[in-house]
N, C-alpha and C positions, 0 to 999 in steps of 0.2 A: 710550488714554489712563489716566493712573494716579488720577483723581478721577473715581469711579462718576457721580455727578450732571451732572458735565460730559460723560462717554461719554452719560448719557439725553439731555440736553439736542442732543449733536452727532447723535444717531440721528434726533431729529426731536420737536419738539412742540406742540402744538395749542394757543395761547391763548384762551381765554374773555375780554373785558373785560366785568367785572360791575358798572361806575361809569357814571353816568349823565354826562352834558353839562352842563358849567356854560352859562347862559345867562340876563342877564339877563330876567326873569320868568317863570323857569323857577318850575314846579311848588314848594313846600316850604312849611313848617309854620307859621301864623300868628304864632307864638311867636319867632317867629328874626329877627333882619335878614336881609332879604333880600341877595341876590347883585346885586352893581353891576361894573362894568367900565369903565374909561375909558383912555385912550394920553394920557399928561402929553407925551410927546413924539412925533411924528409924524415918517417918513421926511421929510427935508426941513428941519424946523425945523434942524439944525444939520448942516452939512457938514464934513467935515473935508478937509484939506489933498488928501489924496488920492483928494475923490471921494465916500469913503464916508460912508454915515449911519445911524443906528439908530434904533428906535424901542422906547420901555419901555411896560409899563402901571402901573395902580395896582386893586388890586380891591378891595372890603371885601363882607364877606359873616358869616353869624355859622356858626359851631363846627358847628349841626346842620342845615344846610342841602345840599342835594343829597344825593349817594353819601355818607355817613360813619359814624361809629363812637362810640357813645357809652362814653366813661369812665365808670368807679364812682363819679366824683366828681357826676356828672349828677344823680342823684334817692337824694334821702334819703328817710326814714319816722320819722317820731314822734322828727325833730330828729336822725338817726343816721344816718350813712352806712354801710358794708360795714363788718363788724367792729366794729361799734359805735364809730366817731369819730363826734366831737360836729363836727357839719354845719356850726353856726356857727363855732364856734371853728378849723374847717379854713380858713374862707372869708377869715380874718381876714389882711389886707394885698393883699386883691384876686386871689387864686389859690391854685388847690387844690393844695398842694406833695404833700400825701397823695392818693392815687388822681387826681388829674388827668392827662389824655391822656400826657402825655409819659413815664409810667409805666408805660404798655404796649410791652409790648416786640415788636418785627418779629414775625410771623405767618407760619412754615412749615409748613404742616401738613396732615392728611387733613381734606379736605372732602368734606358728603355732601349731597346736594339733595335732598330730599321732594318733589317734584312733588305736591302735593294735588289739583289739578282731573285729572290722568294717574290716580290712586285711586279718583277720582270720577267717572269717566268723562264731564269734561266739557269744556269749553274754558277754563274760569275761575270762581273761586267767586264767589257772589251778592253784592250789596254788603250790607254787617254780617254776612258770613257767620261764623258760627262753628268754627275750627275744631278738631275735636274729639281728643281723645287718641288714639281708637278711627280717626281720619284721618291721626293723625300714624303711628301702628303699619300702617296698611294704606298708607302711601306710603314707608316707610323700606324701599325695595328692599336696600339695602346696610345692614348694622349698624351702628348708631350707637355710638361707643365714647368711652370715656372720653377728653378734650382733644382732641376734633373738632369741627371749625367745620359746623353745620349750618344750609342755606339753607331757608330754607321759601319755594316759590313757591307762589302762590294765582291769579297770572295778574293780577293787579290791573296788573302794573306795565305791560300794553300799554297805560293809560290815562294812562302821565306823555303821552305827546306831545298828546293831548287837551285838555291845557290844564290850570291848578289847581284851577280848581272840581271837574271834574272826579277827578283823582288825589285832592288832599286828603278828597274826601267827607264834608264835615261832614254835608250833609244826608240824604244817601245812605245814610252807613255805608261801614264798610269793611272787610274780610273779615281776619281774622287769629286768633292762638291768644289763648286766657285763659287767668287762670288757674290753670287745670289744666293746659292746654298747657304754659305755662311750669315748672309744677313736674315733669312729665314727663319736659322738656327737662333739668331743673339735676340730678333721680335718675341722669339717665345720665351725670352728671360731663364737658359738654364747656366747651370751653374761650370758645367765642364762638357767636352765633344772629345770622342775619339773614335780611331780609325784603325782596320786593319791594313792601312799600307806605310810608307817609308813616311811621308810626310802632310799626312792628314788629310792634302785637297787634293783635284785633279792637276796630274803632271802632263803638259806637252808633249809628243812624241819628239824628240829630238831636245828638249828645252829642258829637261836634267831641273834643278833648283832657283832656276833663274828669276821667275816671278810665283810669290805667294799671297796673292790679295785675300783670298781668307784669314789666312793668319793677320794679316794688316785689322781686318775687318773683325775677328773674333776675340784676338790680344789685346791690341793697341786700342781700339774703339770701342770696347766693351767688358775689359777684366774679364773675358772666359778663356777656361785653361784648355790647353788641348793637350789629348794623349795620342800618341804613336805606336804602330805598332801591335797592335794587338793581336792575340790571335781568338778571332773570336766566330770560328765554324763549330766549335761543338755547342755553342750556348744557341746557334740556331738550327744547328740539330737537334735540339732538344726541345726547339720550338719555343724556344723562350721569350716572352714579351716584354715583361716587366719582372724587376729584381731587385732584390737590396744590394747596393753598389758600396765596395771598400777597398778606400784605396788612402795609402800613406807615405806620401815622400819623404826621401830622409833630408834628416834638417840641417844641409850643407849648406851651411851663412853666407850668401849672400851670390848663390849660385844661379843661372838662368836655367836648371831643370835638373832633374832628378832622373835614375833607375827607377821603377816599380812593378810590383807586382799586384796587382788589381784583382778582386773577387767580385763573381757574381752567387750572391746566393740564393736559394731557393727552397720556400718548404716543403718537407716531403709530403705528396697530397694525401701518402695513406696513413700516414703519420699524422696529419694536421685533422681526417675527417674522423680518424680513431680517438684524437682527444678531445675533439668537437663531441661525438657521440658522448663517450666518460663523462663531460663535463654537461650536456644536457640530462643524464643519469643521476648524477649525482643531485647538480638544481632539480627535478624530479622527489627523489628521496630529500633532500631537505626541506623543499617544501610542504611534504605529508606529515615530516615529522612536523614541521614549525604550527600543521592545520591541528595535526592531532594533539598538540602543545594546547594551541587553542580553545580547543573543547575539552578537555579533560579535567 
């Protein structure tokens, strides 16, 4: 095959789905409209002459519900968006043409998983635990580089199936990084950061979403996208440290966020070894033929 990427896919790729399933009543931030789903048309409501029938759907949800990405327009500080853009003026007309989610280019980037519980020697971080800079450094089994997408696993994601109260954790608090951790990430020059929690960063017990300093550091000060409510346990169980990260937000003109279904891609080791062996054998045969031709 002439395309190297297509050849890699043909050799075998393991795909990890990092997105949550959307369903009515799913855990979500109370600050956003809930997910609802209905069928305006069901099979049998209208049947064509040939006997065929179709069903269709209508969904309503906030753009920060379920696994989603925060656009730069999502957060302001001191009346300013990233780059000093006036937050009020930017929203005139009911949409953020500057820094809206439609401005986020599809991502095909190097991804790095920081599995904090693994580094701490536990199954999951405790409620309200602050993931420190030292924790991030200990979790970085692969070097974090400029342009990377860094995913931070706290183990809190396992509570998603326990319902909204357990996962949102208003009373218990939720583990995550604080301002210091966000500053550490920003200094690495990363492109985006994600987590398995509802608000990316640490939520203090009883505090809810009252203070989100990491959002200010990453979105407002540095223009780094945030991805929240991710499913990271399967990726961690596979001992994945670095991978190809793929994500494409919906092109919602002027919106502050978008539901997403991010993927982590890893080459199948057996296929890679087999392909490499085949390539080496082919190269050796080609070399022998070339040598024979030279002497012939």
